[in-house]
N, C-alpha and C positions, 0 to 999 in steps of 0.2 A: 777163884776165879782168873783165869789166864787174861793178863792183858793184852792189849795189842801190842805192845813193844816187844814182848817175849814171844809171841806169836811172828812177827816179822822178822825178828834175829832168829828164827828156828826156820823159817823160809829162806829167806838168803842163805843162812849156812847150808841148808840142803841143795839149794841152787847152785852155790859155791861147789860143792862136793859132786853134784853129777856133772858140771861143764869141766873140774878138773878129770874126772872120769873119760869124758866125751874127747878132751885133749890126749889125754894120754891114750887113748885108743885109735885117734886120730890119725896121731902118728906113729904109731905102729902097722896101721893102715896103709900109710905111706911109705914106710921102708918096706912095706909086703912081707913083715913075717906072720900073723895072723892068717891063716886060711878062711877064715870068718867074713871078712868083705875082702871082694878081689880088686873093687876099684873104689874110691874117696865118694863117689856118687851113689854106689852102695849103701855107704856108712850113712851119708846125708839122709837116705829113703828109709834105712832100719829105725833111726830114730827121729824121723821125722823134723829135721832142723832143715832151716835156710840155709844154704851156703855163705851166701855173703853176710848173714848175720853171724853164722859161728864164725867165719874166718874173721869179721870185725874183731869180735872180743877174745879170740885165739892168738891174734896179732899184738893185741892189747895186754895181753897174759905173759904171751912170751917174751914182751920187752919188759916187763916190770917183776915177772916170776911172783907175782902175789895173787893170790885168789879174789879178790876183791874186787880185782880188775875185770872179772866177770859181771860184776855188777853194772845196771844202765847205771850210767852218770847222768847227772843232774839235767834237766830240760829246762827251756824258756828261755826268754832273755835275759840279758846279761845286763843288770840294771848301770854298774859302775861303768862299763863300757858309753852305756847310752850317755850317762853325763859326761863323761870326759868329751863325747863328741860333739854334746852343746856348746861344753864352753869352751871349745876349739872354735867351733861353728862361729862361736859370738865373737872370739877373738880375732877370728880374722875379718867378720865384718865392719867392727869397730876398728881397724888397721887401716880396711879399706876406705870406711868413710872420713878417717882421719887424715889420711895424704889425698884426699879429693878424687878417689877411683868411682865412688858411689856417691850416690845422694842419701843414703839411709833407709 
């Protein structure tokens, strides 16, 4: 039986390869080399890709030159930042209370 982890890694690998191919094809289209797509908008339409989403991952890939940058990043609240915010807020409240600027 194929485990869920194996299918996830295979899907991720396939997605990264596909996006890496799109990135190379996009660069060729921007340079005007292949006659396949005259404009970048034709490239987006042919592959059914939204420009904004593709460019987000493409620029991330160009910065890192790592295919894993095509994968979506973690989503959701960052609990560590929330904890730091609440600690800082409580420290400020305590300082204001100790200095007499607030009643608590």
